[in-house]
SEVEXMAR-904546 format. One record per atom (N, C-alpha, C): atom name; x, y, z; chain; residue in three letters. Coordinates in steps of 0.02 Angstrom, whole numbers. Atoms other than C-alpha are relative to their C-alpha. Layout:
BEGIN
<node a="CA" px="X" py="Y" pz="Z" c="A" r="ala"/>
...
//
This chain:
BEGIN
<node a="N" px="41" py="-59" pz="0" c="A" r="thr"/>
<node a="CA" px="0" py="0" pz="0" c="A" r="thr"/>
<node a="C" px="44" py="62" pz="0" c="A" r="thr"/>
<node a="N" px="-35" py="-64" pz="2" c="A" r="tyr"/>
<node a="CA" px="50" py="180" pz="-24" c="A" r="tyr"/>
<node a="C" px="-2" py="32" pz="68" c="A" r="tyr"/>
<node a="N" px="-2" py="-39" pz="-62" c="A" r="thr"/>
<node a="CA" px="107" py="273" pz="129" c="A" r="thr"/>
<node a="C" px="26" py="69" pz="-16" c="A" r="thr"/>
<node a="N" px="-22" py="-69" pz="11" c="A" r="met"/>
<node a="CA" px="147" py="455" pz="149" c="A" r="met"/>
<node a="C" px="76" py="5" pz="-5" c="A" r="met"/>
<node a="N" px="-73" py="-2" pz="2" c="A" r="his"/>
<node a="CA" px="331" py="411" pz="165" c="A" r="his"/>
<node a="C" px="28" py="-27" pz="-65" c="A" r="his"/>
<node a="N" px="-23" py="30" pz="63" c="A" r="asp"/>
<node a="CA" px="340" py="330" pz="-7" c="A" r="asp"/>
<node a="C" px="9" py="51" pz="-56" c="A" r="asp"/>
<node a="N" px="-6" py="-50" pz="52" c="A" r="ala"/>
<node a="CA" px="336" py="492" pz="-106" c="A" r="ala"/>
<node a="C" px="69" py="33" pz="4" c="A" r="ala"/>
<node a="N" px="-68" py="-28" pz="-3" c="A" r="pro"/>
<node a="CA" px="516" py="539" pz="-148" c="A" r="pro"/>
<node a="C" px="-2" py="76" pz="-7" c="A" r="pro"/>
<node a="N" px="-7" py="-72" pz="5" c="A" r="gly"/>
<node a="CA" px="559" py="720" pz="-117" c="A" r="gly"/>
<node a="C" px="-55" py="39" pz="35" c="A" r="gly"/>
<node a="N" px="54" py="-35" pz="-35" c="A" r="leu"/>
<node a="CA" px="402" py="760" pz="-18" c="A" r="leu"/>
<node a="C" px="1" py="-18" pz="74" c="A" r="leu"/>
<node a="N" px="8" py="12" pz="-71" c="A" r="glu"/>
<node a="CA" px="381" py="779" pz="167" c="A" r="glu"/>
<node a="C" px="-65" py="-40" pz="10" c="A" r="glu"/>
<node a="N" px="61" py="40" pz="-10" c="A" r="pro"/>
<node a="CA" px="249" py="662" pz="242" c="A" r="pro"/>
<node a="C" px="-64" py="40" pz="-5" c="A" r="pro"/>
<node a="N" px="61" py="-40" pz="4" c="A" r="thr"/>
<node a="CA" px="122" py="803" pz="259" c="A" r="thr"/>
<node a="C" px="-15" py="20" pz="-71" c="A" r="thr"/>
<node a="N" px="10" py="-19" pz="70" c="A" r="glu"/>
<node a="CA" px="149" py="862" pz="80" c="A" r="glu"/>
<node a="C" px="-24" py="-59" pz="-41" c="A" r="glu"/>
<node a="N" px="21" py="59" pz="37" c="A" r="ala"/>
<node a="CA" px="132" py="685" pz="15" c="A" r="ala"/>
<node a="C" px="-73" py="-17" pz="14" c="A" r="ala"/>
<node a="N" px="70" py="14" pz="-17" c="A" r="gly"/>
<node a="CA" px="-32" py="661" pz="109" c="A" r="gly"/>
<node a="C" px="-48" py="49" pz="-32" c="A" r="gly"/>
<node a="N" px="43" py="-51" pz="31" c="A" r="val"/>
<node a="CA" px="-105" py="824" pz="46" c="A" r="val"/>
<node a="C" px="-3" py="-12" pz="-75" c="A" r="val"/>
<node a="N" px="-1" py="13" pz="72" c="A" r="thr"/>
<node a="CA" px="-50" py="784" pz="-132" c="A" r="thr"/>
<node a="C" px="-43" py="-60" pz="-18" c="A" r="thr"/>
<node a="N" px="40" py="60" pz="13" c="A" r="met"/>
<node a="CA" px="-127" py="610" pz="-124" c="A" r="met"/>
<node a="C" px="-74" py="15" pz="9" c="A" r="met"/>
<node a="N" px="70" py="-16" pz="-12" c="A" r="ala"/>
<node a="CA" px="-289" py="678" pz="-51" c="A" r="ala"/>
<node a="C" px="-29" py="42" pz="-57" c="A" r="ala"/>
<node a="N" px="24" py="-42" pz="55" c="A" r="leu"/>
<node a="CA" px="-304" py="810" pz="-187" c="A" r="leu"/>
<node a="C" px="-8" py="-40" pz="-65" c="A" r="leu"/>
<node a="N" px="5" py="41" pz="61" c="A" r="leu"/>
<node a="CA" px="-268" py="686" pz="-327" c="A" r="leu"/>
<node a="C" px="-59" py="-48" pz="3" c="A" r="leu"/>
<node a="N" px="55" py="48" pz="-6" c="A" r="arg"/>
<node a="CA" px="-388" py="555" pz="-262" c="A" r="arg"/>
<node a="C" px="-67" py="36" pz="0" c="A" r="arg"/>
<node a="N" px="62" py="-38" pz="0" c="A" r="gly"/>
<node a="CA" px="-521" py="687" pz="-231" c="A" r="gly"/>
<node a="C" px="-21" py="22" pz="-69" c="A" r="gly"/>
<node a="N" px="15" py="-24" pz="67" c="A" r="ala"/>
<node a="CA" px="-507" py="753" pz="-408" c="A" r="ala"/>
<node a="C" px="-15" py="-58" pz="-48" c="A" r="ala"/>
<node a="N" px="7" py="56" pz="48" c="A" r="leu"/>
<node a="CA" px="-501" py="581" pz="-492" c="A" r="leu"/>
<node a="C" px="-53" py="-51" pz="18" c="A" r="leu"/>
<node a="N" px="48" py="50" pz="-21" c="A" r="thr"/>
<node a="CA" px="-632" py="485" pz="-394" c="A" r="thr"/>
<node a="C" px="-63" py="-1" pz="-44" c="A" r="thr"/>
<node a="N" px="62" py="-1" pz="40" c="A" r="thr"/>
<node a="CA" px="-787" py="542" pz="-489" c="A" r="thr"/>
<node a="C" px="12" py="-20" pz="-73" c="A" r="thr"/>
<node a="N" px="-12" py="23" pz="69" c="A" r="pro"/>
<node a="CA" px="-712" py="527" pz="-665" c="A" r="pro"/>
<node a="C" px="19" py="-74" pz="-3" c="A" r="pro"/>
<node a="N" px="-19" py="71" pz="-1" c="A" r="gly"/>
<node a="CA" px="-639" py="358" pz="-616" c="A" r="gly"/>
<node a="C" px="-61" py="-44" pz="4" c="A" r="gly"/>
<node a="N" px="61" py="41" pz="-6" c="A" r="his"/>
<node a="CA" px="-807" py="288" pz="-562" c="A" r="his"/>
<node a="C" px="-42" py="4" pz="-64" c="A" r="his"/>
<node a="N" px="36" py="-5" pz="64" c="A" r="ala"/>
<node a="CA" px="-887" py="355" pz="-721" c="A" r="ala"/>
<node a="C" px="32" py="-43" pz="-53" c="A" r="ala"/>
<node a="N" px="-35" py="41" pz="49" c="A" r="ala"/>
<node a="CA" px="-754" py="270" pz="-826" c="A" r="ala"/>
<node a="C" px="-11" py="-74" pz="12" c="A" r="ala"/>
<node a="N" px="10" py="71" pz="-16" c="A" r="trp"/>
<node a="CA" px="-771" py="104" pz="-735" c="A" r="trp"/>
<node a="C" px="-71" py="-22" pz="-16" c="A" r="trp"/>
<node a="N" px="69" py="16" pz="17" c="A" r="ala"/>
<node a="CA" px="-960" py="109" pz="-754" c="A" r="ala"/>
<node a="C" px="-10" py="-2" pz="-76" c="A" r="ala"/>
<node a="N" px="6" py="-1" pz="73" c="A" r="ala"/>
<node a="CA" px="-940" py="152" pz="-939" c="A" r="ala"/>
<node a="C" px="27" py="-65" pz="-31" c="A" r="ala"/>
<node a="N" px="-28" py="64" pz="25" c="A" r="ile"/>
<node a="CA" px="-833" py="-4" pz="-966" c="A" r="ile"/>
<node a="C" px="-53" py="-54" pz="4" c="A" r="ile"/>
<node a="N" px="50" py="51" pz="-9" c="A" r="val"/>
<node a="CA" px="-968" py="-116" pz="-895" c="A" r="val"/>
<node a="C" px="-62" py="16" pz="-41" c="A" r="val"/>
<node a="N" px="58" py="-19" pz="39" c="A" r="gly"/>
<node a="CA" px="-1108" py="-18" pz="-979" c="A" r="gly"/>
<node a="C" px="9" py="-14" pz="-74" c="A" r="gly"/>
<node a="N" px="-13" py="16" pz="70" c="A" r="ala"/>
<node a="CA" px="-1025" py="-36" pz="-1149" c="A" r="ala"/>
<node a="C" px="-6" py="-75" pz="-13" c="A" r="ala"/>
<node a="N" px="6" py="72" pz="9" c="A" r="ala"/>
<node a="CA" px="-1013" py="-224" pz="-1124" c="A" r="ala"/>
<node a="C" px="-73" py="-22" pz="1" c="A" r="ala"/>
<node a="N" px="72" py="16" pz="-2" c="A" r="tyr"/>
<node a="CA" px="-1198" py="-233" pz="-1077" c="A" r="tyr"/>
<node a="C" px="-34" py="22" pz="-65" c="A" r="tyr"/>
<node a="N" px="29" py="-24" pz="63" c="A" r="ala"/>
<node a="CA" px="-1243" py="-129" pz="-1231" c="A" r="ala"/>
<node a="C" px="18" py="-47" pz="-57" c="A" r="ala"/>
<node a="N" px="-19" py="47" pz="53" c="A" r="leu"/>
<node a="CA" px="-1143" py="-245" pz="-1343" c="A" r="leu"/>
<node a="C" px="-37" py="-66" pz="8" c="A" r="leu"/>
<node a="N" px="37" py="62" pz="-11" c="A" r="arg"/>
<node a="CA" px="-1229" py="-394" pz="-1263" c="A" r="arg"/>
<node a="C" px="-72" py="8" pz="-23" c="A" r="arg"/>
<node a="N" px="71" py="-11" pz="17" c="A" r="arg"/>
<node a="CA" px="-1401" py="-317" pz="-1288" c="A" r="arg"/>
<node a="C" px="-11" py="10" pz="-74" c="A" r="arg"/>
<node a="N" px="11" py="-19" pz="69" c="A" r="phe"/>
<node a="CA" px="-1379" py="-250" pz="-1463" c="A" r="phe"/>
<node a="C" px="46" py="-36" pz="-49" c="A" r="phe"/>
<node a="N" px="-46" py="36" pz="44" c="A" r="gly"/>
<node a="CA" px="-1238" py="-358" pz="-1531" c="A" r="gly"/>
<node a="C" px="-26" py="-69" pz="-17" c="A" r="gly"/>
<node a="N" px="22" py="67" pz="21" c="A" r="arg"/>
<node a="CA" px="-1249" py="-528" pz="-1611" c="A" r="arg"/>
<node a="C" px="54" py="-53" pz="14" c="A" r="arg"/>
<node a="N" px="-54" py="47" pz="-14" c="A" r="gly"/>
<node a="CA" px="-1098" py="-615" pz="-1535" c="A" r="gly"/>
<node a="C" px="-20" py="-54" pz="49" c="A" r="gly"/>
<node a="N" px="14" py="55" pz="-45" c="A" r="arg"/>
<node a="CA" px="-1101" py="-783" pz="-1447" c="A" r="arg"/>
<node a="C" px="36" py="8" pz="66" c="A" r="arg"/>
<node a="N" px="-40" py="-8" pz="-60" c="A" r="thr"/>
<node a="CA" px="-974" py="-726" pz="-1319" c="A" r="thr"/>
<node a="C" px="-22" py="61" pz="41" c="A" r="thr"/>
<node a="N" px="24" py="-61" pz="-32" c="A" r="ala"/>
<node a="CA" px="-1081" py="-583" pz="-1254" c="A" r="ala"/>
<node a="C" px="3" py="-5" pz="76" c="A" r="ala"/>
<node a="N" px="-1" py="7" pz="-73" c="A" r="ala"/>
<node a="CA" px="-1099" py="-651" pz="-1076" c="A" r="ala"/>
<node a="C" px="71" py="-1" pz="26" c="A" r="ala"/>
<node a="N" px="-70" py="2" pz="-19" c="A" r="arg"/>
<node a="CA" px="-913" py="-685" pz="-1068" c="A" r="arg"/>
<node a="C" px="30" py="71" pz="-2" c="A" r="arg"/>
<node a="N" px="-24" py="-69" pz="5" c="A" r="asn"/>
<node a="CA" px="-879" py="-506" pz="-1125" c="A" r="asn"/>
<node a="C" px="-23" py="43" pz="59" c="A" r="asn"/>
<node a="N" px="25" py="-37" pz="-58" c="A" r="val"/>
<node a="CA" px="-989" py="-436" pz="-987" c="A" r="val"/>
<node a="C" px="39" py="-19" pz="62" c="A" r="val"/>
<node a="N" px="-39" py="22" pz="-58" c="A" r="ala"/>
<node a="CA" px="-898" py="-541" pz="-858" c="A" r="ala"/>
<node a="C" px="71" py="28" pz="-2" c="A" r="ala"/>
<node a="N" px="-68" py="-27" pz="8" c="A" r="ala"/>
<node a="CA" px="-729" py="-487" pz="-927" c="A" r="ala"/>
<node a="C" px="1" py="75" pz="14" c="A" r="ala"/>
<node a="N" px="4" py="-72" pz="-12" c="A" r="ala"/>
<node a="CA" px="-783" py="-304" pz="-924" c="A" r="ala"/>
<node a="C" px="-8" py="14" pz="75" c="A" r="ala"/>
<node a="N" px="10" py="-9" pz="-71" c="A" r="leu"/>
<node a="CA" px="-841" py="-321" pz="-744" c="A" r="leu"/>
<node a="C" px="66" py="-13" pz="38" c="A" r="leu"/>
<node a="N" px="-65" py="14" pz="-32" c="A" r="val"/>
<node a="CA" px="-674" py="-400" pz="-694" c="A" r="val"/>
<node a="C" px="49" py="57" pz="-14" c="A" r="val"/>
<node a="N" px="-44" py="-55" pz="17" c="A" r="leu"/>
<node a="CA" px="-580" py="-263" pz="-787" c="A" r="leu"/>
<node a="C" px="-16" py="62" pz="41" c="A" r="leu"/>
<node a="N" px="19" py="-59" pz="-39" c="A" r="ala"/>
<node a="CA" px="-679" py="-125" pz="-702" c="A" r="ala"/>
<node a="C" px="18" py="-8" pz="73" c="A" r="ala"/>
<node a="N" px="-17" py="12" pz="-70" c="A" r="ala"/>
<node a="CA" px="-655" py="-205" pz="-532" c="A" r="ala"/>
<node a="C" px="76" py="4" pz="11" c="A" r="ala"/>
<node a="N" px="-73" py="-3" pz="-6" c="A" r="ala"/>
<node a="CA" px="-467" py="-224" pz="-562" c="A" r="ala"/>
<node a="C" px="24" py="72" pz="-4" c="A" r="ala"/>
<node a="N" px="-20" py="-70" pz="4" c="A" r="leu"/>
<node a="CA" px="-450" py="-42" pz="-615" c="A" r="leu"/>
<node a="C" px="-20" py="38" pz="63" c="A" r="leu"/>
<node a="N" px="21" py="-32" pz="-62" c="A" r="his"/>
<node a="CA" px="-549" py="12" pz="-463" c="A" r="his"/>
<node a="C" px="47" py="-19" pz="57" c="A" r="his"/>
<node a="N" px="-47" py="23" pz="-52" c="A" r="ala"/>
<node a="CA" px="-436" py="-92" pz="-350" c="A" r="ala"/>
<node a="C" px="68" py="33" pz="-8" c="A" r="ala"/>
<node a="N" px="-64" py="-32" pz="13" c="A" r="leu"/>
<node a="CA" px="-283" py="-19" pz="-433" c="A" r="leu"/>
<node a="C" px="0" py="73" pz="22" c="A" r="leu"/>
<node a="N" px="8" py="-70" pz="-20" c="A" r="phe"/>
<node a="CA" px="-348" py="156" pz="-400" c="A" r="phe"/>
<node a="C" px="9" py="6" pz="75" c="A" r="phe"/>
//
């Protein structure tokens, strides 16, 4: 996990403030992007004609969850 002491060149307080500002600014766009990944897979399943539609939805859900965990 990331700690405040892992940011090279920053004091612990500066690193914490920087991380809080970045996470605060990126949280809403991140959730929108992760939802869009899953929504696109559902749309392809609903309107597409592929046999692997259910597998694509599952893969999109795993991808969105992995990106969310990475965040």
